[in-house]
SEZAPA-996009 format. One record per residue (C-alpha): residue number from 1; y, x, z; chain. Coordinates in nm, 2 decimals, m for minus. Layout:
NODE   num       py       px       pz   cadena
NODE   NUM        Y        X        Z        A
...
This chain:
NODE   num       py       px       pz   cadena
NODE     1    m8.01     0.93   m22.26        A
NODE     2    m8.18     1.10   m21.94        A
NODE     3    m7.97     1.42   m22.02        A
NODE     4    m7.65     1.17   m21.95        A
NODE     5    m7.75     1.19   m21.56        A
NODE     6    m7.89     1.54   m21.51        A
NODE     7    m7.71     1.79   m21.33        A
NODE     8    m7.70     2.18   m21.44        A
NODE     9    m7.96     2.41   m21.29        A
NODE    10    m7.83     2.76   m21.37        A
NODE    11    m7.73     3.07   m21.17        A
NODE    12    m7.40     3.07   m21.07        A
NODE    13    m7.21     3.40   m21.01        A
NODE    14    m6.95     3.28   m20.73        A
NODE    15    m6.80     3.64   m20.74        A
NODE    16    m6.72     3.62   m21.10        A
NODE    17    m6.56     3.30   m21.04        A
NODE    18    m6.33     3.42   m20.78        A
NODE    19    m6.20     3.71   m20.97        A
NODE    20    m6.15     3.47   m21.25        A
NODE    21    m5.91     3.28   m21.03        A
NODE    22    m5.73     3.53   m20.91        A
NODE    23    m5.69     3.72   m21.27        A
NODE    24    m5.57     3.35   m21.41        A
NODE    25    m5.33     3.28   m21.11        A
NODE    26    m5.18     3.67   m21.19        A
NODE    27    m5.16     3.59   m21.55        A
NODE    28    m5.00     3.26   m21.51        A
NODE    29    m4.75     3.39   m21.24        A
NODE    30    m4.66     3.69   m21.50        A
NODE    31    m4.61     3.47   m21.82        A
NODE    32    m4.38     3.22   m21.63        A
NODE    33    m4.17     3.50   m21.43        A
NODE    34    m4.12     3.71   m21.74        A
NODE    35    m3.82     3.48   m21.89        A
NODE    36    m3.72     3.37   m21.56        A
NODE    37    m3.65     3.75   m21.46        A
NODE    38    m3.50     3.84   m21.78        A
NODE    39    m3.25     3.54   m21.77        A
NODE    40    m3.13     3.65   m21.42        A
NODE    41    m3.12     4.00   m21.45        A
NODE    42    m2.95     4.06   m21.77        A
NODE    43    m2.92     4.46   m21.65        A
NODE    44    m3.29     4.49   m21.73        A
NODE    45    m3.17     4.47   m22.12        A
NODE    46    m3.47     4.32   m22.27        A
NODE    47    m3.40     4.26   m22.62        A
NODE    48    m3.30     3.92   m22.76        A
NODE    49    m3.54     3.90   m23.03        A
NODE    50    m3.83     4.01   m22.80        A
NODE    51    m3.73     3.73   m22.57        A
NODE    52    m3.68     3.47   m22.90        A
NODE    53    m4.04     3.61   m23.03        A
NODE    54    m4.20     3.51   m22.71        A
NODE    55    m4.03     3.16   m22.66        A
NODE    56    m4.14     3.10   m23.04        A
NODE    57    m4.48     3.24   m22.96        A
NODE    58    m4.51     3.03   m22.66        A
NODE    59    m4.40     2.72   m22.84        A
NODE    60    m4.67     2.75   m23.12        A
NODE    61    m4.94     2.79   m22.82        A
NODE    62    m4.82     2.47   m22.68        A
NODE    63    m4.84     2.27   m23.01        A
NODE    64    m5.19     2.40   m23.08        A
NODE    65    m5.32     2.32   m22.74        A
NODE    66    m5.20     1.98   m22.79        A
NODE    67    m5.35     1.88   m23.13        A
NODE    68    m5.69     2.18   m23.09        A
NODE    69    m5.76     2.20   m22.72        A
NODE    70    m5.65     1.87   m22.59        A
NODE    71    m5.67     1.61   m22.89        A
NODE    72    m6.05     1.67   m22.99        A
NODE    73    m6.22     1.65   m22.66        A
NODE    74    m6.01     1.35   m22.56        A
NODE    75    m6.17     1.18   m22.84        A
NODE    76    m6.51     1.33   m22.81        A
NODE    77    m6.54     1.25   m22.44        A
NODE    78    m6.43     0.87   m22.50        A
NODE    79    m6.68     0.83   m22.78        A
NODE    80    m6.96     1.02   m22.62        A
NODE    81    m7.34     0.80   m22.67        A
NODE    82    m7.36     0.82   m22.31        A
NODE    83    m7.06     0.58   m22.26        A
NODE    84    m7.12     0.19   m22.30        A
NODE    85    m7.09     0.00   m22.63        A
NODE    86    m6.73    m0.03   m22.66        A
NODE    87    m6.64     0.32   m22.64        A
NODE    88    m6.93     0.44   m22.88        A
NODE    89    m6.90     0.14   m23.14        A
NODE    90    m6.63    m0.11   m23.08        A
NODE    91    m6.33     0.18   m23.05        A
NODE    92    m6.43     0.50   m23.08        A
NODE    93    m6.08     0.62   m23.12        A
NODE    94    m5.95     0.56   m22.80        A
NODE    95    m5.86     0.92   m22.71        A
NODE    96    m5.63     0.94   m22.99        A
NODE    97    m5.48     0.60   m22.90        A
NODE    98    m5.42     0.73   m22.53        A
NODE    99    m5.24     1.04   m22.67        A
NODE   100    m5.04     0.80   m22.88        A
NODE   101    m4.94     0.62   m22.60        A
NODE   102    m4.85     0.89   m22.38        A
NODE   103    m4.65     1.05   m22.64        A
NODE   104    m4.46     0.72   m22.71        A
NODE   105    m4.43     0.65   m22.35        A
NODE   106    m4.25     1.03   m22.29        A
NODE   107    m4.03     0.95   m22.55        A
NODE   108    m3.94     0.59   m22.38        A
NODE   109    m3.86     0.74   m22.08        A
NODE   110    m3.64     1.02   m22.23        A
NODE   111    m3.45     0.79   m22.44        A
NODE   112    m3.43     0.56   m22.13        A
NODE   113    m3.26     0.84   m21.93        A
NODE   114    m3.05     0.93   m22.18        A
NODE   115    m2.91     0.58   m22.21        A
NODE   116    m2.85     0.54   m21.86        A
NODE   117    m2.67     0.86   m21.85        A
NODE   118    m2.45     0.80   m22.17        A
NODE   119    m2.33     0.48   m21.98        A
NODE   120    m2.25     0.66   m21.67        A
NODE   121    m2.06     0.91   m21.86        A
NODE   122    m1.87     0.64   m22.05        A
NODE   123    m1.80     0.45   m21.73        A
NODE   124    m1.64     0.77   m21.56        A
NODE   125    m1.45     0.84   m21.89        A
NODE   126    m1.31     0.47   m21.87        A
NODE   127    m1.21     0.49   m21.53        A
NODE   128    m1.08     0.84   m21.51        A
NODE   129    m0.72     0.77   m21.65        A
NODE   130    m0.70     0.49   m21.39        A
NODE   131    m0.75     0.73   m21.11        A
NODE   132    m0.48     0.93   m21.25        A
NODE   133    m0.21     0.70   m21.34        A
NODE   134     0.12     0.90   m21.17        A
NODE   135     0.33     1.02   m21.44        A
NODE   136     0.40     1.43   m21.36        A
NODE   137     0.76     1.47   m21.29        A
NODE   138     0.80     1.67   m21.59        A
NODE   139     0.70     1.45   m21.83        A
NODE   140     0.92     1.15   m21.65        A
NODE   141     1.18     1.22   m21.89        A
NODE   142     0.97     1.23   m22.21        A
NODE   143     0.95     0.89   m22.45        A
NODE   144     0.63     0.66   m22.38        A
NODE   145     0.48     0.79   m22.70        A
NODE   146     0.47     1.15   m22.62        A
NODE   147     0.34     1.07   m22.28        A
NODE   148     0.03     0.89   m22.41        A
NODE   149     0.01     1.16   m22.64        A
NODE   150     0.00     1.42   m22.37        A
NODE   151    m0.25     1.23   m22.13        A
NODE   152    m0.55     1.22   m22.35        A
NODE   153    m0.57     1.58   m22.42        A
NODE   154    m0.64     1.60   m22.07        A
NODE   155    m0.91     1.37   m22.05        A
NODE   156    m1.08     1.54   m22.39        A
NODE   157    m1.14     1.86   m22.16        A
NODE   158    m1.32     1.63   m21.88        A
NODE   159    m1.50     1.43   m22.18        A
NODE   160    m1.63     1.78   m22.29        A
NODE   161    m1.74     1.87   m21.94        A
NODE   162    m1.95     1.58   m21.93        A
NODE   163    m2.13     1.62   m22.24        A
NODE   164    m2.23     1.95   m22.14        A
NODE   165    m2.32     1.78   m21.83        A
NODE   166    m2.55     1.55   m22.02        A
NODE   167    m2.71     1.82   m22.21        A
NODE   168    m2.82     1.98   m21.89        A
NODE   169    m2.97     1.70   m21.73        A
NODE   170    m3.16     1.62   m22.07        A
NODE   171    m3.28     1.99   m22.03        A
NODE   172    m3.41     1.95   m21.66        A
NODE   173    m3.59     1.63   m21.78        A
NODE   174    m3.74     1.82   m22.02        A
NODE   175    m3.87     2.08   m21.82        A
NODE   176    m4.02     1.81   m21.58        A
NODE   177    m4.19     1.65   m21.84        A
NODE   178    m4.31     1.97   m21.97        A
NODE   179    m4.46     2.02   m21.64        A
NODE   180    m4.63     1.69   m21.58        A
NODE   181    m4.81     1.73   m21.96        A
NODE   182    m4.93     2.10   m21.83        A
NODE   183    m5.04     1.98   m21.52        A
NODE   184    m5.31     1.76   m21.60        A
NODE   185    m5.43     2.00   m21.87        A
NODE   186    m5.43     2.31   m21.66        A
NODE   187    m5.64     2.13   m21.39        A
NODE   188    m5.89     2.03   m21.66        A
NODE   189    m5.92     2.35   m21.82        A
NODE   190    m5.98     2.50   m21.47        A
NODE   191    m6.24     2.27   m21.38        A
NODE   192    m6.45     2.35   m21.69        A
NODE   193    m6.40     2.72   m21.60        A
NODE   194    m6.52     2.67   m21.28        A
NODE   195    m6.84     2.48   m21.36        A
NODE   196    m6.92     2.72   m21.67        A
NODE   197    m7.17     3.01   m21.63        A
NODE   198    m7.31     3.29   m21.85        A
NODE   199    m7.14     3.37   m22.21        A
NODE   200    m6.97     3.01   m22.22        A
NODE   201    m6.77     3.12   m21.87        A
NODE   202    m6.72     3.48   m22.00        A
NODE   203    m6.54     3.37   m22.34        A
NODE   204    m6.36     3.07   m22.19        A
NODE   205    m6.23     3.31   m21.89        A
NODE   206    m6.11     3.55   m22.22        A
NODE   207    m5.94     3.26   m22.38        A
NODE   208    m5.75     3.12   m22.07        A
NODE   209    m5.62     3.47   m21.99        A
NODE   210    m5.46     3.46   m22.31        A
NODE   211    m5.36     3.08   m22.28        A
NODE   212    m5.22     3.09   m21.96        A
NODE   213    m4.97     3.39   m22.04        A
NODE   214    m4.82     3.27   m22.32        A
NODE   215    m4.81     2.91   m22.22        A
NODE   216    m4.67     3.01   m21.91        A
NODE   217    m4.42     3.22   m22.14        A
NODE   218    m4.31     2.87   m22.32        A
NODE   219    m4.26     2.70   m21.95        A
NODE   220    m4.06     2.99   m21.79        A
NODE   221    m3.78     2.98   m22.09        A
NODE   222    m3.72     2.62   m22.06        A
NODE   223    m3.70     2.66   m21.67        A
NODE   224    m3.46     2.96   m21.71        A
NODE   225    m3.26     2.76   m21.98        A
NODE   226    m3.23     2.46   m21.74        A
NODE   227    m3.03     2.65   m21.47        A
NODE   228    m3.21     2.51   m21.19        A
NODE   229    m3.15     2.68   m20.82        A
NODE   230    m3.33     2.97   m20.72        A
NODE   231    m3.57     2.76   m20.47        A
NODE   232    m3.64     2.49   m20.73        A
NODE   233    m3.73     2.75   m21.02        A
NODE   234    m3.95     2.94   m20.77        A
NODE   235    m4.14     2.59   m20.71        A
NODE   236    m4.22     2.55   m21.08        A
NODE   237    m4.31     2.89   m21.14        A
NODE   238    m4.53     2.87   m20.85        A
NODE   239    m4.67     2.48   m20.95        A
NODE   240    m4.80     2.63   m21.30        A
NODE   241    m4.95     2.94   m21.15        A
NODE   242    m5.16     2.73   m20.92        A
NODE   243    m5.26     2.44   m21.12        A
NODE   244    m5.55     2.62   m21.33        A
NODE   245    m5.69     2.80   m20.99        A
NODE   246    m5.69     2.45   m20.83        A
NODE   247    m5.90     2.35   m21.11        A
NODE   248    m6.11     2.65   m21.09        A
NODE   249    m6.15     2.57   m20.73        A
NODE   250    m6.26     2.22   m20.80        A
NODE   251    m6.53     2.33   m21.05        A
NODE   252    m6.66     2.60   m20.80        A
NODE   253    m6.71     2.30   m20.54        A
NODE   254    m6.88     2.06   m20.74        A
NODE   255    m7.06     2.31   m20.97        A
NODE   256    m7.38     2.22   m20.85        A
NODE   257    m7.39     1.86   m20.86        A
NODE   258    m7.10     1.84   m21.16        A
NODE   259    m7.27     1.57   m21.40        A
NODE   260    m7.09     1.65   m21.73        A
NODE   261    m7.18     1.39   m21.92        A
NODE   262    m7.18     1.07   m21.68        A
NODE   263    m6.97     0.78   m21.72        A
NODE   264    m6.72     0.88   m21.46        A
NODE   265    m6.67     1.22   m21.60        A
NODE   266    m6.66     1.13   m21.93        A
NODE   267    m6.37     0.87   m21.90        A
NODE   268    m6.17     1.05   m21.66        A
NODE   269    m6.19     1.37   m21.88        A
NODE   270    m6.12     1.21   m22.18        A
NODE   271    m5.80     1.00   m22.03        A
NODE   272    m5.70     1.32   m21.86        A
NODE   273    m5.70     1.54   m22.18        A
NODE   274    m5.54     1.25   m22.41        A
NODE   275    m5.26     1.20   m22.18        A
NODE   276    m5.22     1.59   m22.17        A
NODE   277    m5.25     1.61   m22.58        A
NODE   278    m4.99     1.36   m22.61        A
NODE   279    m4.76     1.51   m22.37        A
NODE   280    m4.77     1.86   m22.53        A
NODE   281    m4.78     1.74   m22.87        A
NODE   282    m4.44     1.54   m22.85        A
NODE   283    m4.30     1.81   m22.61        A
NODE   284    m4.41     2.10   m22.84        A
NODE   285    m4.28     1.92   m23.18        A
NODE   286    m3.97     1.71   m23.08        A
NODE   287    m3.84     1.90   m22.77        A
NODE   288    m3.95     2.30   m22.79        A
NODE   289    m3.95     2.31   m23.18        A
NODE   290    m3.67     2.11   m23.23        A
NODE   291    m3.42     2.20   m22.96        A
NODE   292    m3.50     2.57   m22.97        A
NODE   293    m3.52     2.62   m23.35        A
NODE   294    m3.47     2.34   m23.56        A
NODE   295    m3.14     2.21   m23.46        A
NODE   296    m3.00     2.52   m23.26        A
NODE   297    m2.69     2.59   m23.43        A
NODE   298    m2.69     2.91   m23.23        A
NODE   299    m3.01     3.02   m23.40        A
NODE   300    m3.00     2.88   m23.75        A
NODE   301    m2.66     3.06   m23.81        A
NODE   302    m2.83     3.40   m23.73        A
NODE   303    m2.95     3.61   m24.07        A
NODE   304    m3.25     3.47   m24.28        A
NODE   305    m3.48     3.75   m24.17        A
NODE   306    m3.40     3.72   m23.81        A
NODE   307    m3.47     3.31   m23.83        A
NODE   308    m3.81     3.34   m24.06        A
NODE   309    m3.91     3.63   m23.83        A
NODE   310    m3.89     3.44   m23.51        A
NODE   311    m4.05     3.10   m23.72        A
NODE   312    m4.35     3.35   m23.80        A
NODE   313    m4.42     3.38   m23.42        A
NODE   314    m4.44     3.00   m23.36        A
NODE   315    m4.69     3.01   m23.66        A
NODE   316    m4.86     3.32   m23.52        A
NODE   317    m4.89     3.18   m23.19        A
NODE   318    m5.04     2.83   m23.33        A
NODE   319    m5.29     3.02   m23.52        A
NODE   320    m5.41     3.26   m23.25        A
NODE   321    m5.45     2.95   m23.00        A
NODE   322    m5.62     2.73   m23.29        A
NODE   323    m5.87     3.01   m23.35        A
NODE   324    m5.93     3.02   m22.95        A
NODE   325    m6.03     2.67   m22.99        A
NODE   326    m6.34     2.78   m23.12        A
NODE   327    m6.45     2.92   m22.80        A
NODE   328    m6.23     2.71   m22.56        A
């Protein structure tokens, strides 16, 4: 048990870690920016298949990150033998329970927001006819039944517009939830890289370069589709780009005194991994995979070859990220 409180002693290569920090910063920024630039500047003529394939690959990366990279360490950290009896014997599935709670909480948040938004829309649609109760002069000569037939046609257009508004709000909320899940996870993996050395550092660094680019591509795709203003879009890109470098900086700062198996470290990392895993699993399966592909009428009405080729990239992203899970 003495290993639970021992600090690491090693030859720390600070220059390599600084180089890794800026490399991952650039990679994260490039992956997130690419779909946003492609959406805002159609003149670049990036093939739609390439964008859909990148989106699908990124979706697979996100799902695999939740299942393979976040859930197992959450369970392992919160059942580590260095923790009190409750964690090791009484309830050693706490990591999975945290992930479950996070996923259900995100669903509750999304559902509550949708219910409130729908009630606001219904209230607006009910009140709207009373705001325009004056009958136009060209309709005053018509019979009452003809007038009442004409008015709902005007309301229907407004109703369809508010449904489109609801969809836009939901997509914006999806992006915010997605960013929340990724934020915890990005800081944690950055911290792990910041305190690692030797072959572990080199392997983890290579895995994170790949991971950050394609996860960033998935985020950039959702941000571009949500049609935020330019400054909010830039802010979200910068947030994702800086999260892992911030984690690396923290890791570099505490590397000489970091106790990986201390009670505080294990519980903190386990809870954050569990929360991140639950959010990423829910977001990847329910929001990204379902929203972009399973129930996207524009996508499912394409020809079969196109559909299954794109879904193949979802699998490819998940497989590649699962393989990387052997090292990161």
